[in-house]
C-alpha positions as CSV (number, residue, x, y, z in Angstrom):
1,M,-22.3,-61.8,21.8
2,T,-18.8,-61.0,20.8
3,R,-16.7,-57.9,21.9
4,A,-16.5,-56.3,18.1
5,Q,-20.5,-55.9,18.3
6,T,-20.5,-54.2,21.4
7,T,-18.2,-51.3,19.8
8,T,-19.0,-50.6,16.4
9,P,-21.6,-48.4,17.2
10,R,-19.3,-46.1,19.1
11,Q,-16.3,-46.2,16.7
12,G,-19.0,-45.5,13.8
13,I,-20.4,-42.2,15.7
14,A,-16.6,-41.0,16.3
15,I,-15.4,-41.2,12.7
16,V,-19.1,-39.3,11.8
17,M,-18.0,-36.8,14.3
18,A,-14.5,-36.5,13.0
19,L,-15.8,-35.7,9.4
20,V,-18.5,-33.0,10.5
21,L,-15.6,-31.5,12.3
22,I,-12.4,-31.6,9.4
23,A,-15.6,-30.3,7.1
24,S,-16.0,-27.3,9.4
25,L,-12.5,-26.4,9.4
26,T,-12.1,-26.9,6.0
27,V,-15.2,-24.3,4.9
28,I,-13.5,-21.9,7.9
29,L,-10.1,-21.7,6.3
30,S,-11.2,-21.6,2.8
31,V,-13.7,-18.6,3.8
32,A,-10.7,-17.4,5.3
33,A,-8.5,-18.0,2.5
34,V,-10.9,-16.0,-0.3
35,Q,-11.3,-13.3,1.9
36,M,-7.2,-13.0,2.1
37,I,-6.9,-12.8,-1.2
38,A,-9.2,-10.8,-2.0
39,Q,-7.8,-8.1,0.5
40,R,-4.7,-8.3,-1.1
41,K,-6.5,-7.6,-4.5
42,V,-7.6,-4.4,-2.8
43,L,-4.2,-3.6,-1.2
44,R,-2.9,-4.0,-4.7
45,Q,-5.2,-1.6,-6.4
46,R,-4.6,1.2,-3.7
47,E,-1.0,1.2,-4.0
48,H,-1.3,1.3,-7.7
49,Q,-3.9,4.2,-7.5
50,L,-0.9,5.8,-5.2
51,Q,1.6,5.2,-7.3
52,A,-0.2,6.6,-10.5
53,T,-0.8,9.7,-8.4
54,W,2.6,10.2,-7.5
55,L,3.9,9.2,-10.9
56,A,1.8,11.9,-12.2
57,R,3.1,14.7,-10.1
58,A,6.2,13.7,-10.7
59,G,6.2,13.9,-14.1
60,V,4.6,17.7,-13.6
61,E,7.7,18.4,-11.7
62,L,10.2,17.0,-14.1
63,A,8.4,19.1,-16.9
64,A,9.2,22.0,-14.5
65,A,12.5,21.1,-13.9
66,R,12.8,21.3,-17.8
67,L,11.3,24.4,-18.5
68,L,14.1,26.1,-16.1
69,D,16.6,24.6,-18.5
70,K,15.5,24.6,-22.3
71,P,11.6,24.8,-22.8
72,A,11.9,24.9,-26.7
73,A,13.4,21.7,-26.9
74,F,10.8,19.6,-24.6
75,T,7.2,19.2,-25.9
76,E,6.1,15.9,-24.9
77,E,8.0,12.2,-23.4
78,N,6.9,9.2,-22.3
79,R,9.2,7.5,-19.8
80,E,9.4,4.8,-17.1
81,L,9.8,6.0,-13.7
82,A,8.8,3.3,-11.9
83,P,8.6,-0.8,-12.6
84,E,5.5,-1.5,-14.5
85,S,4.8,1.8,-15.1
86,R,4.5,4.7,-17.5
87,V,4.6,8.5,-17.8
88,R,3.5,10.6,-21.0
89,I,4.3,14.1,-20.2
90,A,3.3,17.0,-22.4
91,V,3.9,20.4,-22.5
92,E,2.2,23.2,-24.6
93,K,3.1,26.5,-24.6
94,T,-0.1,28.6,-24.3
95,A,1.0,32.2,-24.1
96,P,4.4,34.1,-24.6
97,D,6.2,32.4,-21.9
98,V,3.4,30.1,-20.2
99,Y,3.5,26.6,-20.0
100,R,0.6,24.2,-19.8
101,V,2.2,21.3,-18.4
102,T,0.1,17.6,-18.3
103,A,1.3,14.3,-17.1
104,E,-0.5,10.9,-17.0
105,A,0.6,8.3,-15.4
106,E,-0.2,4.2,-16.0
107,V,0.9,1.7,-13.2
108,G,0.4,-2.1,-13.2
109,L,0.6,-2.7,-17.0
110,E,1.7,-6.3,-16.6
111,N,-0.8,-7.5,-14.1
112,G,-4.1,-6.7,-14.2
113,P,-5.9,-3.8,-15.8
114,P,-3.5,-0.6,-15.4
115,V,-4.5,2.3,-13.1
116,T,-4.4,5.8,-14.9
117,R,-3.8,9.2,-12.8
118,S,-3.4,12.2,-14.5
119,A,-1.6,15.7,-13.1
120,S,-1.6,19.5,-14.5
121,G,-0.1,22.7,-14.0
122,R,0.7,26.3,-15.4
123,F,4.0,27.9,-15.2
124,R,5.6,31.1,-16.3
125,R,9.4,31.4,-17.3
126,T,11.1,34.7,-16.4
127,A,14.3,35.5,-17.0
128,D,16.1,38.4,-15.5
129,G,19.7,38.7,-16.7
130,D,21.2,35.7,-15.3
131,T,18.2,34.8,-13.3
132,I,15.8,32.0,-14.9
133,R,12.1,32.0,-12.8
134,L,9.4,29.6,-13.1
135,Q,6.5,30.6,-11.3
136,A,3.5,28.3,-10.9
137,L,0.3,29.8,-11.8
138,A,-3.4,29.1,-11.1
139,P,-5.3,26.2,-13.2
140,E,-7.1,27.6,-16.2
141,R,-10.9,27.7,-15.5
């Protein structure tokens, strides 16, 4: 017997064990990578939801500020208050000196399906001499 014949079976087992170990590590790392990518998508979606909610609220506040200044000149506006977003603000006069404000925000316009949120409010504008006030009213039922 030669020396090469006695060491061949051990080398074959070592190669098979190394291949099994590498395959196992590949599967584990692939699963971890897929889970990380999925979690990033979930976090991005949640971020867009929160940003849309706050942009809609900011739209209502922007409309309230405009109502204090010039209520007759402000009825509808489309603005980009943040990157990859759009806010549509609509103001409707429902009664004398009472205004209904609706703001709709869309976030994530460039990548993936956009998230849409809306906010609304009712305000009464009163003027007493030099003082102009804007009072928030309860939502309509």
